[in-house]
N, C-alpha and C positions, 0 to 999 in steps of 0.2 A: 497476395493471396496467402495466407501461410500455407502450412502443410496438410493442415487437416480440411482445408477449405472452407471453414467458416468464420473467417473474417479478411477483408478487403481494406487496403488503405494506399491510398495516395499521396504522393509528394508534391504538389505543383508548385512550389515557391521554394528558392534556397537564397540565403540572406548571404550579400558581398558587401564587404566594406568596400566604401569610395575608394580607400588608398590601392586596393588591387585591381579597381578598373583603370585609375591612371595610368598605374603600372604596365598592365598588360590588357588594353582596351580591344583587343581581338579575341579576349578568352571566350569561351562558349562552352556549354553543358552536353553532353552526347550520354541518349540514357541508350544502356545496352542491353540488349533480347535477357529476360528472365525465365529461365529452363529449371533448373535445379534449386536457384535460392528464393528466398521469400519474398525479395526485395529485387528490385532493378538496378544493377551496376551504374554508377554515373560517372563519366568520364571528363575530367576538365583539358581542355584542348586549347593552345594557344597558337598553333601553326596552323597557316594555310594549305589546303591541300593543293595547290600548285607550284609550291616552294617559293613563292614570289617570282616578280618578273625574270627574264630572262638576262644578266646584264650584258651590256653591249659594248665590245671591245674592238679598237681601232689600232690595228697595225702597221707598224711604218712601211714592211714590205710592200703592202697595199700600192703605196704613193709610185713603186716603181713598176707596176702594171703597166702597158703600154695605153689601156683602155679608160686607166682612172682620170686622167685630165678631161677627156671627153666626157664621161659621165656626170664628174662634177660640174662642167661647166652646163653641160645641156638640162641639169636640174635645177641648178642654182638660177639659170636664166629663164628658165620657164615655170619657175614656182610663182610669178607675179600674179598669178591668176588667184591666189591666196591672201592678195593684197589685206591688210587693217590697216585702218586709221592711226592706231597705235607703232612706233615702229619697233618698241621693244617686241611686242605681240608677232608682228610681221616678221621680224627675225627667227623668234621661237620657231613659228609655223614654217620657215625656210630650213631650220636646222631638222625638225622633226619629218621632212620631205626629203631633205638630201639620208637622213638615216636610214630611212624605208629603202630610198632608192641603193643606198650601198648594201643595205641585205640583201636583198633581191640580185643584187650584181653578183655579189661574191658567193650566193649560194647556187648561182649557174657556174661561176668558174669553179667551185669547188668540185662541182659534177663534173666539169669536163676534164679538168685536173686528175680526176680519180678514176675515169674512163681512159684517159691519154697514158696514166702510168700502168694499168692494168695490160695496154695493148703494148706498151714497150715490153713491160716486163715478159709477156706471151711473144713478141718477136724476137728478142734476146734469147729465151730459151728455147725456141725453135732452132735458131742460130748454132745453139751449145749441142740442140741435139743431133744436127749437122753435123760437126764436128767430130762426133764421135763414131760416127759411120763412114765418112770419107775428107779428105781434106778440103777446106775451105777454099774459095775461090777470091782473087782480088775484090771482086764487088762485095762478096759476103764479108770478108775482113773488114771494109770501108766502111760497109751498111751498118756492121755492128758499132763500129767507134762513134757512126753518129748517133745511133741508139742510145749507147750509154751517156754521153756527152749530155743528151737530151733529158736522159732520166736523172742524170748529175745534176742538173740544171734545176728541175722541179725539186729534187729531194732538198736542194740549196733552200730556195725559198721558204721551204717547210720548215728546216731548221732556225731562217731568221725568226719566224714566228714564234718558236719554241723559247729560243734565245731569248726573246724579248718578254716572253711571259715568265719564265725563270728569273728573269731579271726584277720584274715588276712583283712577284712572290716574294722576293728575297727583300725588296723596299718594303712592303708590308711588314717584314719581320723587323726591321731597324738595320738591314747588311745592304749596304751599298758597295758594289764588287770594284766600281770605281776607286774606292778609296782603301780598302780592307788591301789590295793590291799595291805595293809602293818599291820603286825604285833605289836601289843601294847605290850609290854614287862610287865609281872607281875613276876611269880619266874624264869621263862626263862626255863621251861622244857618241853614244846611242841613247841619250836621253833629252829629250826636248822641254827647255826651259821652263815655258809657259804653259805648254799641254798635259804633261805629264806628272804624275804625283810622286812627288821625289823629297819633298820638304813641307813642313807645315799641315794641315789637315785637308791638301786638295789641292788641285791643280792653281799655279800662281796667277793665272788671268783671272779667276774667281776672285781670287784674295787681294789684287791689285788692278783691278779693270782700267782703271785712270793709264796706269804705266804700261799695260799691254797694247792700249790701243795708241799708245805714242813710240813703240818699237818699231823701227825700220825692218826688221827680221823677226816677224813674230812666231818664225820655223827657226829658231835658232835653237841650239844644243846646250847643256850645261858649261861645257869647256868653252862656249865664246863668249859667255858673260862671267865665269869663276875671277873673283878676287885676287890680286896677287899683290905679294908685300913688296914695297920698295923703301929702302933704308932712308934715301934723301927726302921722301915723302914723310917720313916718320920724325924729321927733325922741322919739318916747316909748320910753322904753328897755323896758320890759315888753311881752309881745304882750297885743293885747286880742282878747275872744272872746264873741260875742254868740250868739245864737240863730241867726240867719241868716247871718253871717258871721264871718270869725277872720281873724285874722292870723297868718301863717305863724309856727312854733313856733320857727324858729331866727333865729339875726340875719340869715343871708343873706337873709330874706324882710322884713326890716324897711322899714315902707314899703307893702307889698303888702297890698290888702284882698281876701280870697277869697270870693266868694257861694256857701259853703256852706251847705246846706238839711239838716239830719241830723233823724231821727225824736228822737233826744236827745243831750245833749252828749257829747263824746268824750274819754272818761275811762281807758279799760282801756288797758294797753300795747301790746299787737297793733296796736288801733286808733289810737293815737298814732302808732306806728311806720310804719305804711300811709298816716297824713296828713302825715307829714314827708317821706314818698319822694313822695307825688303833689304836696305843695309844690313840691317840687325840682324834678319835671318840668314842672310847667307854669307854673313861675315867668317863663320865658322868654317864654311866647306874648304877643303884641302883635298885637291886630285891626287889620284895614284898611278900606278902602271896597270892596275886592274881593271878588267870590263864590267861595264855597270851591269847588273842583275836584278831582276825581280824578288822581290821578299813579298811573303803574307804576314801580314800584322795580327792575325785573330789569336797566336797565340805565341809564347817566349819562343818556340824553337824557331821563326822566322821562317818555316816552310811549310807550303801549302800540303796537306793531305785530307783524304774523305772523312777519316775520321774527327779529323779537328773543325771541320767545316759543319759536319753532322753534330758534334757538340756545340758548336756555335748555334746551331739551326734551332737546336732542342731548347737549350738555356733560355732564348728569346722569345719562342713559342711556348714555353711554358708559364703558365699563370702564376705570378710573383704577388698579387694584391695582397696588401695587408690589412685588408676588409677581414675579419673572420666571418666563416661560414656561419648563419642562424639558420638553427632546425626549429621548427613550429612543433612540439609535442601533441598540440591539438590536431593537426592537419595529419592525414595518412602519409606514411611512407612515399608514395607515388607522387602525391602533391610537393613535396618537399623536394625531391628528385627533380621533378619536372620546373620547379620555380627556379634551383640550382644550374639547370641544364639552360634556361632562359636567359638568366642572369650573365652567365659565362661563355654565351655564343655557341651553346653545344647542340641545338637543334640542327638538324639536317637539313636547313634551306640552301639554296643556289649559293649565296654570297657566303654563308659560312664553308660548304664543301670546296667551292672555289679558293677561300682563302687556306683551306689545310690541302691544298696542291690538288684536289679531285677535279680534272679538266672536264669541264663542262661547256660546251660549244655555245658561242655568244648567238650564233644566227642559224 
């Protein structure tokens, strides 16, 4: 209806290309109320009102809970009533039942832990208030110690979940905390040869799995396996191998004695290939009298700082796509902005909010 009230028009059809429907199948139009305008504004929406299903997250600390094994076994064994002729479908139904059971269990555990935390804090505050008035008795002191220890245990379990979530969030950005911290070798007495990240692109047990399984002492330190130079072996043309040491297989390792300790002699082709690569990797290792220390390799300073980590997170989280932004002058600006937000995952869905560090409880 126009302002004069003499003409009424109604648009009941909107032309949309198939390309738009294929890209955003959930798009729909919402007609807003018409008050002061001569037409009803149409709002193009592509997001659901419930922000998608809540993502389910499993934390490793749940495995340490005393009730978890019984919860798992009872649910897994009692879900045979949902049997299906196809084993894959049956397995899926079991997993769904287990997920629902775990979610209900965690909800009750969280309520109990929250109530316990409040009760413990109130009890500690009551004892502290009593201490301001009169000296505490031996019973009060011991009771307060027990309360503090129990509260610390609850907080420690919560911190485990926060650490795991922070680690997963950083992995989504491409930051692996186990790789950005590297040991700088001094005397090699406090760095595990196979377990720690001190040479190459990660722990040696991941780069050389066959040799790791053959080592008689998988917890050995770098000083136990560091090569030493012997002038006698440098003049020997053929490599010498014993049960506890082996000269490097190639000519580039002549004179170096490696203190290996294998379950059996290395003979197979894949094992020898790994041994050759490992010898080449540690051939330049030289120990000193200094202590081993950790370094952060995210920047040239080799020192961890909050500023450096924040810069690294910002650089990785910033959209560096080389695809240019294309604005269509035919559409209104709000349509172009909405399209850009959808393409760059900027809509406030649960997954996008969680990806940006806004914690949404999965249960």
